[in-house]
C-alpha positions in Angstrom: 125.8 220.0 -71.2 122.5 220.7 -69.5 119.2 220.1 -71.3 117.6 223.4 -72.6 114.3 224.3 -70.8 111.1 224.6 -73.1 111.6 228.5 -73.2 115.0 228.1 -74.5 113.9 225.4 -77.1 111.2 227.8 -78.2 113.5 230.9 -78.5 116.1 228.8 -80.5 113.4 227.3 -82.7 112.3 230.9 -83.6 115.8 232.1 -84.1 116.5 229.2 -86.5 113.3 229.8 -88.3 114.1 233.5 -88.8 117.6 232.5 -90.0 116.4 230.2 -92.4 113.7 232.6 -93.7 116.3 235.1 -94.4 118.5 232.7 -96.4 115.4 231.5 -98.2 114.5 234.9 -99.1 118.2 235.8 -100.1 118.0 232.8 -102.5 114.7 233.9 -103.6 115.6 237.4 -104.4 118.6 236.5 -106.3 116.0 235.1 -108.9 113.7 238.1 -108.6 111.1 235.7 -106.5 109.4 236.5 -103.2 109.5 234.0 -100.4 105.9 233.1 -101.2 107.0 232.6 -105.0 109.5 230.3 -103.7 107.3 228.4 -101.7 105.0 228.0 -104.5 107.7 226.8 -106.8 108.7 224.2 -104.2 105.1 223.1 -103.9 104.7 222.8 -107.5 107.9 221.0 -108.0 106.3 217.6 -107.8 102.6 217.9 -108.1 99.9 220.0 -110.4 97.5 221.0 -107.3 94.1 222.5 -108.3 94.2 226.4 -107.5 92.2 225.8 -104.2 94.8 223.1 -103.2 97.8 225.3 -103.9 96.0 227.9 -101.8 95.7 225.8 -99.0 99.4 224.5 -99.1 100.5 228.3 -99.1 97.8 229.3 -96.5 96.5 232.1 -98.9 93.2 232.9 -100.0 92.2 232.1 -103.7 92.5 235.4 -104.8 96.0 236.0 -103.6 97.1 232.7 -105.3 95.4 233.9 -108.7 97.5 237.1 -108.6 100.7 234.9 -107.7 100.0 232.5 -110.6 99.2 235.2 -113.1 102.7 236.6 -112.3 104.3 233.3 -112.4 102.5 232.5 -116.0 103.8 235.8 -117.2 107.3 235.0 -116.3 107.0 231.6 -118.0 107.4 229.6 -114.9 104.0 228.2 -114.5 101.3 226.8 -116.9 97.6 226.4 -116.3 95.7 223.3 -117.4 92.0 222.4 -117.4 91.4 219.6 -114.5 90.7 216.2 -115.7 88.3 215.4 -112.8 86.6 218.7 -112.7 86.0 220.8 -115.7 85.6 223.9 -113.8 88.8 223.7 -111.9 92.4 224.6 -113.2 95.4 222.8 -112.3 98.9 224.7 -112.3 102.2 223.2 -112.9 105.9 224.3 -113.4 107.1 224.8 -116.9 110.3 223.1 -118.1 112.2 226.4 -117.3 110.7 226.5 -113.9 111.9 222.9 -113.1 115.4 224.0 -114.2 115.3 227.1 -112.0 114.0 224.7 -109.1 117.0 222.3 -109.5 119.3 225.3 -109.4 117.5 226.9 -106.4 117.8 223.5 -104.6 121.6 223.6 -104.9 121.9 227.1 -104.0 119.8 226.6 -100.9 121.6 223.6 -99.9 124.7 225.8 -99.9 123.3 228.5 -97.8 121.7 226.2 -95.4 124.6 223.6 -95.0 126.4 225.6 -92.7 123.8 225.7 -90.2 124.4 221.8 -89.4 127.9 221.8 -90.4 129.2 221.3 -87.0 126.7 218.5 -86.1 127.8 215.0 -86.3 126.1 212.7 -88.9 124.1 210.9 -85.9 122.9 214.5 -84.8 121.9 215.8 -88.3 119.8 212.4 -88.7 118.2 213.0 -85.3 117.6 216.7 -85.9 116.0 215.5 -89.3 113.9 213.1 -87.7 112.8 215.7 -84.9 111.9 218.2 -87.4 109.9 215.8 -89.5 107.9 215.0 -86.3 106.9 218.5 -85.7 105.4 219.1 -89.3 101.8 218.8 -89.7 
């Protein structure tokens, strides 16, 4: 098997990214969530950031995140709390209902994404995981 060239690597990366995004969008839509809402749930799963920090994680401006969080609060998925270290700031975190949803989504997403690596050997999956980890900022 010949080694793929740089253009083929980038093309494959883009194709895999589109496939993953489509599968994540499908999982989100099944729970009446957008892809951005799914990302927010994933970020809030194990942290309670300030709104500005959440905006940075999502790559959105603060006003967009405010609307996103307002809708999530109305659905009972997110709670706001005053920041202990800065009285002017608000931290956001998941409600217990949202934690249950996040656990359910984790299983569903694993089921959707699992087939993408099914034909890889355990060593190839480990190597892929290591390489993908190195690509993250």
